[in-house]
N, C-alpha and C positions, 0 to 999 in steps of 0.2 A: 163569611165568604159567599159571594154571590154565585149562584148556580145557573144564571141565565134562564133559559127555558127548559132545563132538565135534559132529557135525552131526545135526540131527533135523528132521523135518517140523513146522514151527511151527504150533501150534494155540492158540486162545484160552486153553484150560485149561493148556497147557504154559507159556505165557508168564506167566500169573498165578501159577503155582506155583513158578516158577524163583526160587530164593533162593541167597544166598551161603552155602556150607557153614560150619559153626561152625569157628572156628580159622583161617579163611582171610581174606585181605584182599579178594579179588574172585574172580569166576568168570565164564566165558564160555560161550556156547552159540551155534552157528551154524545158520542156516536151510539146509536141504538143497534147497529149491525156488528160493530167490532168492539167487543168488550175492552175497556181500559183506554180507548182512544178518545181524546178530548181536544177542545180548543180553549186557549186562554188568551183573552183580549185585555190589553191595557190601553192607556191613553196613546201610547206610541206605536204598538205593534201587536200582531196576532200570531200565535205559535201553536203548533201541534204539540200535545203533551200525552204522556202515558201514565196511567194511575193503576196501581195494583197492590198486592200484599205479598211479602216474602217472609216466611218463618214467623208469621203472626204480626209483622210490623209493616206499617204503610210504606209504600215506595212510589215516588213520583219522579218522572224523568221528562226532560224537554227533548222532543224529537227534532224540532227545527221550525223556522219561520215559514208561514204559509206562502211567502214570496219565493222561497227556494225549494219547497217541497210540494209536489203535486198531491192531490187527495189519494190517488191510488198508491203512491209511494209511501205516504204516511200510514195508510191502512196496512200495507205489507209489513212495515217496520213494527207497527203495534202487534201484529200477529207473531212476528219473530220474537219480540220481547216477551210476549205471553208464553211462547214455547220454552224460552230459557227459564222463566220462573217456574213453569210446570216441571222442568227438569232439576229444579233446585239450584240454578245458577243465578248469581247476582249479575244483572246486566252491566252494572257499574264496573265490577271487576273484569268482566269480559271485555268492556270497552277499554279499560286501562291496559289489559294484556294486548289488545289489538294495537293500541297506541304505542306501547313499548316495542312490539314487533315491527311496526312501521318505522319507528325511530332507529331500531337496530338495522333495518334494511337500508334506511337512508344513510346511516353512518358507514355501512359496508360499501354502499355505492360510492360514497365520497372517498373512502379509502382506496377502492379500486381505481377511481379516477385519478387520485393522487399518485398511486403506484404506476399507473399508465404513463403519467407525465414525468416520472422521476428520471433525472439525467444521470449518466454514468459518473459525472463529476461528483455528485452527492455521495454515491456509493464509494467512489475512490477515496474521498476525504475520510469516510468512516473506516475504510480499510487501513489507511495510513495511521489514523488515530489508534486503531486497534494494535498495530504493530509497535507504535511508540509506547503504548501501555505495557506491552510484553517486554520491551527493552528495559523498562524500569523495574521489572520483577527479578529480584536477585536469585530466586529459587529456580528460575528457568535457565537451563544450561546454554552456554555458547553453542552455536550451531543449530539450536532450536529457536533462536530469536535473532532478530536483525542486529547488525552492528551499525555504527555511525556511518560508515562508508556506504553500506548497502542502502540505508535510508536516504543518503544524499543522492545516490544513483536514481532512486525512484522519484525524488523531488525534481531532479533535472529532466527526467523523462516527461514530466507533466508541467514543466515551467511554461508560463504564458509567452515568454519572449518579449522582445522590444526593450530590453534593459541594456544600458551601456556596458561595453566590454572593458576589461581592465587594461588590455594592451592593444586595443584597436578602436578606431572611430566607428566601426560598424556596431549595430545593435545585435543582441542575442536572438537566435532563432527560436521559435516555439518548439517545445519538446515534441518528439514523434507521437506521443499519446494524445496531444491536444485535440486533433480531429475526432477521436473517439470520445473524449470527455464531454464534448458538446452534443453528443447523441443521446436519445432516450435509451434506457436499458432494454426496452422491448424491441428496439429497432436494430440492435446488434445481432446480425445474422451472419452465417458463413459467407454469404455474398458480400456483405458490407466489410467484413474483415479481410477478405481477399483483395478487395479494391483498395482498402487502406494500406495493407502491407506492401502491395505492389507499387503503390505511389511512393511510399517512404523508401522502399528499396532502391528506387532509381537514383536518389540523391545521397542517401546515407544508409547503405546496406547493413553496416554493423549496428547502427542505432535502431534500425528496423527490427533486426533479430532480437536485440536486447529488449526492446519495447514489447515485442510479441511474447517473449517468455515471461516478462513481468505481468503483462495483461492476462496471460493464461493463468498464472498463480492467483491473481486478483479475482478472476472470474470463478475459479473453483471455490475460493473463499465465499463469494456471493452465493454460490449454489448451496452452501451449508449454513448461511446466516440469514435470519429474518431481519427485515421484511423482503430482502432482495431475492431470497430463494423462491418466492412466489412470483417473481417477475422474469428472472433470467432463464435461459435455456441451458440447463446444466450440461447437456451433451454437445454444446456448441463446438468444442474443440475435438470432438470425435470425428469430424469431417476429414476423411483421408486426403482430400484434394487441397485442404487448407494449408497443410505443411509444405506443399510444393511451392508455395509463393514466398516462403520464408528464406532469406539468404542463409547459406551455410556458414558455420563458424570456421573462419580460415585465418591462419597466421599470415602476417605480411611476408611476402616472398623476399628472401634475402635479408630479413630484419634480424641479423645476428652477425657477430664478428667472426671472421675466419682467422685461422692461426696466423696466416701471413699478414693480416691487417693489424695485429696487436701492437706492433712497434709504432706504427703511425698513429694509432688511436691513443696510446699511452703518452706519446710525445706531445700530441695536441692537448690532451686533457691536463697533463702536468704543467702545461704552459698557460692554463687559465689563471687570470690575475687574482681571482678570489680563492684562497686556499681551502675554504670550507666547501665550496662547490667542487673543487678539484678532488679533495679527499672523498667527498660523498660519491662522486661518479666512479672512482676507483673501487671504493668499498662495495658499490652496487654490483659491479662486474664480478668482484672476487668473492662475494657471498651468495650471489644468485637471489637475493632478497627482493621482495616486491618494493616498488619505489616508496610507497607511503609507510611501509613497515620501517624502512631505514630512516626516513625523515622523522619518525616518532621516537628514535633512539635517544634515551636519556643517559646521563652520566652514571646514574645508579644501575643501569643495565649493563655497564661495562665492568668486567672483573679482570683487571690486569694480572692479579696474582695467580688466579687459576685459568687464565686465558680463555675467557668465555664471553659471549654476547647473548643477552636475553632479548629475543625478538618478539614483539607483541604480534601474534599470529591470528589472522581472521578465520582460519580454518580449524586450528587445533581446539580440542574440546575444552582445555583449561586456559586457552587464551594466549599462550606463549610457547615458544620453543627456544632451546638453548643450543647454540652452535659454537664452534671454536672461534677464538680470537687469534687469527693467524698473524705471523710476525710483521708482514708489511702493513696490514690493516692496523695493528697495534701501534706501529710507528706513525702512521698517518693520523690516527685519533689522538695520540699523545701530544702531537704538535699543535692541535687545535686550541683556540682560546676558550676558556671556561667562563663565558659571559653569564650563563644562566643554567637551567636544568638540562637544556638540549645539547646533544653532542654536535649536531650540525645546526648551529645557531645563526641568527640573522638579526642584527640590531635594528634593521629597518622594518622588520615584520611586526605586526600587531601582537602576535603571540610569542615572538622572540625566536622562532625557528625558521629554517630555510623553507621557502614555499614552492618555488617552481624553478628547478635547475635546468629545465628542458631547453630554454633559449641559449644558455651558455653551452650546453652540450651540443646543440645543433650547430652553433658557430664553430666549436672545436672540430666537429665532424666535417664541416665544410673546409676547414683548413687542412684536414688530413685527407680530404677527397673521399670521405665515407658517408654513408647514410644509414644510421641505425637509431632506433628509438630507445627511450629509457627502458621500456619493457623488453626491447631487443637485447639489452645487456643481460637480463635474466635468462633469456633463451640462449645467449652466448655461453653462460656458465654451464648450462646443461649440455650443450654441444661440445664444449671444450673438455668437459669431464670424460668424454668418450675416448679422448686421446690417451688418457692415463688409465683407461679401463677400470674406472672406479665403479663399484657395484651400484646398480641403478637405485637400490633402496637407500644407499648412503647418500647419493646425490639428492634424492627426493626428501630425505629427512633434513638435510641441510637447507634445502630450498623451501621447505614447508609444504610440499605436495602431500595430499592425502595418500596413504598406502593403497596400492592397487591390487595386490595379491593377498590371498588368505594368510600366508606365512608372514608377510610384511605387516598385515593389519593386526594380527593377534599374537604373534610370537617375537618378531625381530624388532627390538628397539635398542639401537646401538648406543653404548655409553659415549660420553663426550671424548674420552681419550682415544677411542677407536675412530670416531669421526675426525679427530685432529690429525691422525696419521694420514688419512686420505686428503683432508682439506689442505694441510700444509704442503703436501707433495704437489697438489694441483696448483696452488698459488705459486710455488717455486717454478713449476713448469711454465705457467703463463707469463711470469715475469722474465724468465729466460728467453721466451719467444720475443718479448718486447725489448730485450737487451738490458734488463735491469736485474741487479743481483739482489736476491732476497736476503734481508738481514737474519742473522741467527736469532732464535727465540730468546736466548739469554741476553743478546745484545739489544733487542727491542725492549725487554723488561728493564734493562739498565737505563735506557733512554727515558722510560716512563718514570723511574725513580729520580732521575736527575731533574725532570720537569716538575715533579711534585715538590 
C-alpha cells in the first residue's frame, strides 16, 4: 500500500493537487493535525477517508469525494467519527441507524401525503365492503348487521348516474352522496356539509335527509377505523347548526285512504286485469305489511290450516313475524296460480316474482279519483285500525313496528289467536265500508281445499 508522503498539514491547495502517481493503483496521504483523516487517490478520483481502531480491530471509512466535501467539513467529520469511537460506538452502526431513521421519516411523510390526498370515495368503498363482510357472518344477529335492502339503499345513494332507466328514456341521476365522494376526506368540513345538504334539499329533500343520515353513520365508522381515523374530524357532526340544514322526516300529506274512499279504491283495484297485482294490493292494505315484505311472500310462508302468514321482517331480531291469515286474504291467495315458489308470481320477471305493482296501482287510483302510494296503504291500515279501537300494540305487532313502550317491548307478545280476533274484525269492517262481504273463515278454508 502506497502511503504517499506520509503525514502533512492539509491545506486546500495540497488536497486539490494530490493525485495518484503514474503506474500505481492508489496513494494515501494523512493529515498531521486531525488524527485519522486521510486522502485516498486512485486513477479516477480522490476521497477523504478516516482510519482508526475500534475494540482492537482496524476501521476504515470513506467520508466522501474531495469534489463534494470541503477540507473544513471533512476535518469536522473526522473529529466527529473519532468522538464516536472514543465513546465505543461503531460509526457504521450509527450511520445505519440514521439511514433507517431517515427512511422511516420518508415513509411517514409519504403516508401523510397519501392520507392527505385520500378521497371520500375510497373510504366509502371500504365501509361498504366492511358491511358486506358482516352480512355474511351468521353469528351476527339481524338488526346488528345490514340487510339486502339496506345495502341497496346505500348503493343507490352513491350511484354515479347516467344509466338508462327501465321505464323512461331519461338517464338516472347521480346519487345524492356523489358530490361528497369526490372530495378529499380532509376537506369535509361543517361548512362543506351544510352547502352540500342545502343544495340537495332543494331538489330531493327526502333523499338529502337519507343521504345525510347514511353519511353520518359512515363518518362515525371512519372515526373508529384506521387509517381514516387519522384524517377525519370525528366531531364533525357535533356542529349544532349542521342539523338545521337537514330536511325533516315527513310523511306525505294525505297519503292514506279515508274510510269513505275504500269503496272506490276496492272497486278500481279489483278491476285490475292482472289478478296477481289485484290480490297483492288488497293484501297490502289488509295486512299493513311493507311492500317488499309482501312481494317476498312464498307459498311455504302461507299456512291455510292454521290461518297464518310468515312475513320476513327487516326489523324483527329473528328475521320474521307471524300474522293472521284473514278470510278475505286467504280467498285471494288461494285463487292465485302456483307458477313457482312465489305467492305473487310473474312469469315475465327474471326471478319469477312480481316486481313493481306501483304503475298498475297508480292507474287504478286515477280511475277512482284517488292519490295514494303503496306505502300509503300501510299508513291506511294503521289509521283504519283506529276505527275499531284496536290496541296500538296489536296493530304494531301485525305491521312489524318495533315496540315503543317498556311493557310492549319486554312483556306483551300477543299470541296468534288473539291477533286474529282483532285482525279478522278489522278486515270485516274495511270490507263492509267497501261494500264487500267478508267470507266466513270456514268458507275460505273450504275454497282452499277445493283449489288444492
